[in-house]
N, C-alpha and C positions, 0 to 999 in steps of 0.2 A: 601518460597524460591523463589515463583514468584517476590516478592517485592524486593529480593536480587538483580536479575536480572536486573530489571527495574532502579534501583539506579545505579548500575555500568555501564550499557549501554545507552547511549543517541542515540535513533532513530529520525532521523529529515526526514521529507516529502521529496522526488525526485518530485520536482515541474517541473522540467525541461523536458519536452515531448521529445527532441531531445537527451537527455542523453541516453546513452549504457549501457544494463546490460548484463553482462556474466555469465552464469550459466554453468560451465564445459565446453563445447564447443559450446553453443547454445548462440546467441547474440540476442538482442531484443532492441529497442529504448523503452522508458519509455511508451510513447503512444502505440505503438503496444502492449507491453505487458499488459496493462491495458485492451486494446481493446479484447486480447485473453482471459484474465482472466474472464471479464465481460460476454463474449459470453460462457464460459465455464460454467460458474455459472448459467447463464441463461437456458442452455440448460440442465443442472440437474435439475434445479426446474420445467421445465415443462415434464421431462421424466414420463411416466407412469408406475406404477406397480399394482399389483393385491392386493386389500384388502383383511384381512382375511376372514372375515364373509361372505360379500356379493358378492364377486368374482367379481366386477366391476372395471374397470380402472378408475384412477384418477390422476392428477398430483399432485405432490408433494407439489408444492406451493398451491393447492385447500385444501389440509390437513393442512396447516400452517396457513390459513385464521383465524382459531378458534381454541382454545383449549376447548375440551369438557370435564368437569370435571365430571358432571352427567347431567342428563337431564335439571335441572333447573339452573345449572351453566355453562355457555359458555363464555370464554375470548375470545374477537377479538384482532387477531393480528395486528401489524403496520409494521414494518421492520425486515427482516430478516439480522442476522450480522453473517458473517464467516470470521475468523481469523486464518492466518498460527500459527505455533508453536512459542511460547514466545521466544524460544532461537535463534530464527531467521534462515534463510536460507542462506548458503555459496554463496557468490556472489562478482563480481566484477564491479565497476560503474565508467564508463568514462563520467566525465562531460564536456559539451562544454565549451570551455576555460580553461581546467585543463592543467596540465603538465603531466598528464597519469593517470594509472589504479588506482584504491584506491579498496583494499581487505577489507571485512567487511561480514556483514549479512543484509538482508532484511526481513521486515515482509510485508505481503499482507493483506489487509483487503477489503471485498467486502460488499457492504450493498445494500439489494435490497427491495424496497418498493412494497409490497404485491399488493397493489390496483393501480399499475401503471405498465408500462414497464422500469421505471426508476432504474438504476443499477449504484451505484457509487464504484470506484475502487481507493485505494490509496496504494502507496508502500512507504514505509519508510526505511531509510538507518542508518546503525551503524558501521562507520568505525573500523577496528580492531585497527589501531593506530590513536590517535586524530590528527586533523589538526594542523599544525604550528599555535601556537598563533598569531592573529593578533597585531602587535606593535600600540600604540595609535600614534606613529608619522606616521604611513601609510597615515592617511587621510590628515595630513599637507603636506607630501611629494607630493601627488596628485594634492594639491591645486595649481591654477594659480599663485597666491602670491609667493608662494615658487619657482615655476619654474623661475618666472621673477628676484627674489632674485638671483638665480643660475647664471641665464644669466649676471647679473650686475659684478658679482666677477671675 
């Protein structure tokens, strides 16, 4: 079923930091939303909890540094990756320079490097309705030669 979702919907990265996201009544620029998501993720990773046996406090990220299978087998971790649901989250996007809000779904992905403070957040958007296809003639119409030709007629 996951494969079907991926093939029917095309998510594209939202790279415009000044584009605006609308979730219900809450709005964020893409830049601010990424900052908040990264901050919240980092906070969760450093929160402490009580271990079952030895009752000492340890940050979640410390538990994730290695996976102890048994005394002899320990697997060192690299990055922690968190993704939102495959179906996406209802959202509207207002891109800088666009004509209006576009309804669709977003997916959020946060990648945390265990050995550093580096956290990367990406936001991908899939419009409910595909954008109007670009005409092959649009590039020609925007060219200086075409504009000069129109002025001469």
